[in-house]
N, C-alpha and C positions, 0 to 999 in steps of 0.2 A: 259554238263561236261567232254564227250570227246573233244566236239568242243575245249572248254576252253583249254584241255591240247596237243591237238594239235596246237593248236597257239601258244601255251608256248614254244613247242618245234619247235617249226619253226623261232621264234624268237630269242630264243637260239642258235640255230645254224646258223643264218642270223649276229647273234652277233659274234660268234665265226671266223667265215669267215671271216667280218669285221676285225677282231681284227688281224689275222692271214695276212690278204692283206696287214695292216699298217707295219705288224712287217717287211713283206718282201720290203716292199718302205723303209721304215726308216734303215734297214738294210745297205742298200749302204753307210752310213754315218761314218761307223764304219769298213767299210773293208780297210785295209790300200793298198790295189793294185787293181785298175780295171783290169780286165779280160774281153775283148769284148762279147767271148762267155760264160760266167758265167752271165754274163750280161744280155744278150735275155734270158736265162733259166730262170733268175729269173724275168726277167718284163712275161714271158710265163705262170710262177707262179701265179703274181700278177694277170693274164688274168683269170684264171682258175676260181682263189678264187673270183673274181669279179663276176664270171658269176653265181656260187654257191650261192653268196649273193644275187644278182639279182633274181635266181628262188626262193628263199625263199622270198622275196617281191611279189611276184606276187603270188607264193602260198597263203600267206596271204589276200594279198588286195582281190583275188576271188575268195576264198576258194576252189582251185582246188582240192586237195584232199579230201576234205568235200562232193565233188559231186559227189564222188565214186572214188574206188580204182582203178580204170582203168583209169578214168580222170587224177587220180595225178602220177600212172605210166606212165602216156602217155608224159606227159609233164616232170617226173624226167627222162625221157629217152632225150628226145629234149634238155635238160641244162645239164644233167651227162654225156652224150655222148660226146661234145665238150671239158667239164670239164676236163674228163677224158684223151682224146686228148691232150690236153696243160701239161698237166700234164706227161704224159709219153714223148710228145715231146720235153718237157724239158729237161730230161733225154737223151733222144736218142741226143739232140743238145751238149752236154758234151762229149759224148761216140760214135758216128758214124760218117763216112766220109761222105763228100757230096754227094755221089752218093745215100747213104743209106737214109739219110736223105731224100732227093728228092721222094723216094722211100715212105716212112715213110709218107710224107704230100700227095703225090698223094691218099693213100689208105685210109689214114684220112679224105681229103676232099671228097673222092666218096662215103665212108662208111655212111658219114653225110648224105649228101645229099640224099643218096637213104632212110636213117629213114626218113627224111624230107618228101621225097616223099611219103613215104607209111602213113606218118602220114597226110598229106592233102589228098592224095585219098582216105583213110578211113572216114575223115571228110565229102566227097563228098559223099560217098557212103552211110552212114552212116545217113548224116545228123547231125551228133553231134558231141559230142566229145567221146562219148562212141564207141570205135573204133571195138569192137569185135575181129574177129581174126586180124583182123589187128594188134593190140595192140602185139600179139603174136609175127607177123612176126618182128616189130620192136624191139622188147626184143630180137628175137634170133638174130638180124642181129647186134644188140648192143652188143649180147654175142660175136659174133665172130669177131667185132670189138676189141674188148677187149681184146680178146685171141691174136690179131696180133700186139695191142700196148703194150702187154706185153713181147710178144716172144721177136720182134727185140730189145729193149733193154737190157734183160736180156742177150740174144747172145753175143751183141756188151760188156755189162761189162766185162763177162767172158772174152773176146779175149783182152781190153784193160787193163783190169788189169795185164796182163803178160808183156804188153807194159810197162804201169807203170813201175810196179817194176824193168824192168831192165834198165830204163832212169831215174831215180828220187832217188835221196839220201834222201828224205823227208820221215817223219815217216807215213807210211801208214794207221796208224790206223783209222783215220777220215776219209780215202777213203773206205776202208774196214766197216768203220760203215755207211755211204755214200748207199753202196753197200748193205749191208746184214740187217740191221737195218731199212733203209730208203726204197730203193725201193721193195727187196725183202716183204717185210710185207706187203708194199700199193698194189701189183700185187695179196698178198692171198685175199685184202680185195677186190679187184677189180674184181676179179673171182666172187665172190658172189654177187658182186652188182647187178645183171642183175635179179638174182633170190629173191632180199630181197625186190627191190623196188615195186613188183606186190602185196605185202601184208601190209599194216598199221601193222597188229601186228606182221609181221616179220621184220619191218623196226625199230618198239622201241626196239628191241633188239640189231639189226645191228647199227642203226645211231648213238647210241654213241660212240660204239668200232670206227665206219668209221674217226670220228672227232679226236680220240685221237690217231689212225695212222697217219690221214694225219696232224695231229700238230708236232708228232712228227718227219717226214719226215720233216716239213718244217723248224725245229729248227735243225736238221742232214743238211739240205740244206744251211742254214744259215752258219754255223759250217764249212762247205767245203769252203766257201767264205775267208777265212781267210789262207787258203792253196792252193792259187790256181797254183802254182808251177808244181804240178804234171798235171793238167789239162793243160798246157801248152805245155807239153811234148805230149799229146794228139792231141791237136792244130796243133803242130808245123810236126806231123808224116806225112809223103807221102800218097798220096791215093793208088798209084802204087806200090808197092813192087818192088824197084829196082834189076837188075841181080846183083847177089855176085860176087865178083872179088877177085883174090889174090893176096895180097901187096905184092909189091917188099920188098926186102931185106932192100933196100935200103928209103922208104918210111916208111918201120918199124920203123929204125933204129931215122929217123927225128920225127916221132910223140912221140918216145920215149924220145926223146931229150926232146921236147916241154912241155910233162907231167911231166919231170924231173925238169923242169924250173918254171911247175904252183906249182909243189908239193914243190918245194924249197920257194916259197913264199910263201907258206902256203895259197893255193887258197883251201884247204880240209877243213877252219876253216867258207867257207859262207854256212849258213845254207841249204839256198835253190838252192845249184848247182846244176845242172844235165845235163845230156847229151846234151841239147840244150846249156843252156850256157858256160858248159865246151869248144864246138864245137867253140862256139864263137871266147872264150878268148885265146884260141889256134891256132885258125886261121886254124882248120882241119875239114875236113866234118864228119858230124855225119855218114854218110857212112863208113867212112875211120875208124873213132875213134870205130864204132861197129866190124868195119872188124879186126880192131889192137886186140880189147878185143877177140874176139872169136877165131880167128888165131895164135895170138901169145902168148895169157895170157891163153887163154881157160878159160874163166872167162867172166864175164859181167861189165859195169862200176858200177854198184850198190855194188857188190862184192869187185871190185878193190877197190872202193875208202874206204866202210866200214874196208877193210885190214889196208889201211893207217892209219884210224882214231884210227882203234882197235891197232896198234903199238905206235898211239901217246899218247892215253890216256895210257899205259903198261906203257909208260916211264914216264909220267907224276905223275902216281900214286908210281912211286919207287923215285922220285926225289923231289917231292912235296907232302907228306904226312898229308902234312897241308890244302892242297885243299880241297875244299868240292868235291862230285859228281855233283854239279850243275856247278862248276865253271870250270872241267875239261869238260864237257858235253859241253859246252859253246865254251872252247877253241877247241877243237877237231872239231866243226862244228857240232855236233849233236843237232837236232832239238827239244830232250827233254833229262829229267836225264832218262826216261826209255825206250830210244832207246838207251844208252851205256848200261842198265843194260839187256835189251834184248840181245844185243848184245855180251854181255860177257856171258851171259847163252848160246847161240846157240855155239858161238864159242869154248867155254871153258868150258862149263858146271857147271857156277859159279859165283857169285856173284862179282864185281870189290872187296868188301872188301875181301872176301875169298881168292881171286886172290893174292892178297896183302900178306894176312897172310900167307901162302903157299911160298911165297918168303921169 
């Protein structure tokens, strides 16, 4: 009876992995704009889900878990370790610079080779898949790798968020959801994974939770693909921070003139405008634009653009009371009506309707 239940559990996990793999594969057809880094991360996740699916096929075919908790745990580590690495590397690929990615890849590959070496040595010494003390060594190394896989992306996510916030005008809700609801929850489960795989009783409890978390992470990741403008901001960020220089008065006046022309042409109506696209549009380097906002206006690109859009929205609310908030949001370049509402609440402490009423 227990063997049948285990088989059903493994078969269900395999199906879930295959469904999520196909979901990631076919999601590409519905993303309006392809982005190389995001696509690479998506295929990394496809690889991770495929490894997990293969793992359950082997578990069912050879009855590895039925041979003993220690045997099942050993093979779990062999498959979960590269899958966990690919999950975290997919996130790091969107958040980290090239140098950090190389370090992440190096540590991940070396860590897995050490785990594989312990497995092979254990099989040789014990002359079976019952590894004894070598299993605990593998699990300890797996836990150390998981801590590293989690720490690096989490650190980079916090750093990247502030860069994205300052350099894009998009609604950051999807990005925040991706960070908090997606990866952080996945990390929490990842910390407990090395402890749960050594016992079938514990795995019965945590297994379904793991797959709910993975499903949530995959859904959040796919939704992020529909708003890649903020990821492009990260991708275009120089790996080495340039030395800040003081803008001359002449250069500041020239940048101001070009920005005024851009605003006069209603450039703010572009929903996905970012510091990168604005820089290319007005032929001013991103570094000079950043210095201009910081040195001359004592603000950031995001705040500057929000102020412009807010003033336009206020004028439209007074001149065209028949317009819906959705129409005003679209005309001002906001990505959604909620972004307009949030801006009014943050800056004025009231909703657009309340503001109009008071006027």
